C-alpha positions, -999 to 999 in steps of 0.1 A, spaced: -356 -370 -645 -362 -407 -648 -340 -424 -674 -367 -449 -684 -392 -422 -694 -394 -415 -732 -411 -382 -725 -424 -361 -696 -454 -338 -695 -451 -309 -671 -476 -283 -662 -477 -256 -635 -514 -265 -630 -504 -300 -616 -472 -290 -597 -472 -293 -559 -445 -266 -558 -468 -240 -575 -469 -207 -556 -439 -216 -535 -404 -201 -536 -392 -231 -557 -416 -221 -585 -397 -189 -592 -365 -208 -598 -380 -236 -620 -371 -242 -656 -408 -245 -665 -415 -211 -651 -389 -196 -673 -399 -215 -704 -437 -207 -702 -436 -173 -685 -458 -153 -685 -484 -180 -694 -480 -207 -667 -511 -226 -678 -491 -239 -708 -485 -277 -708 -451 -287 -720 -442 -322 -733 -405 -329 -733 -391 -359 -752 -360 -378 -741 -336 -357 -761 -352 -325 -748 -350 -337 -712 -313 -346 -718 -306 -312 -733 -324 -293 -704 -304 -313 -679 -271 -305 -696 -280 -268 -697 -290 -268 -661 -258 -286 -651 -238 -259 -670 -257 -232 -650 -273 -218 -682 -310 -225 -671 -327 -234 -638 -334 -270 -632 -368 -285 -637 -384 -285 -602 -418 -297 -613 -434 -323 -590 -468 -336 -601 -495 -336 -575 -506 -370 -588 -485 -397 -604 -502 -408 -637 -482 -442 -635 -499 -452 -603 -530 -474 -607 
C-alpha cells in the first residue's frame, strides 16, 4: 500500500482481479464475505494493522487492484 495515502477505498466491484484465483485469497474477500459489494475505507492506521497481520500470516494480503486510478486526471 502506498505510504503517502492517508486512506484507501477498496471494493470488489472495481477490482481487476475479481472472479480470478487471486480473489479467493484476498483480504477484502475475507473481510466482506459473503457480501462482496461492500465498499471498505481503510485509514492509514488500519492499512498498517492489516499489513502487519498479513506479514504475520494471520490474514491474507490485500490483493485489490482498482480498474481505474482515481488519482489520474
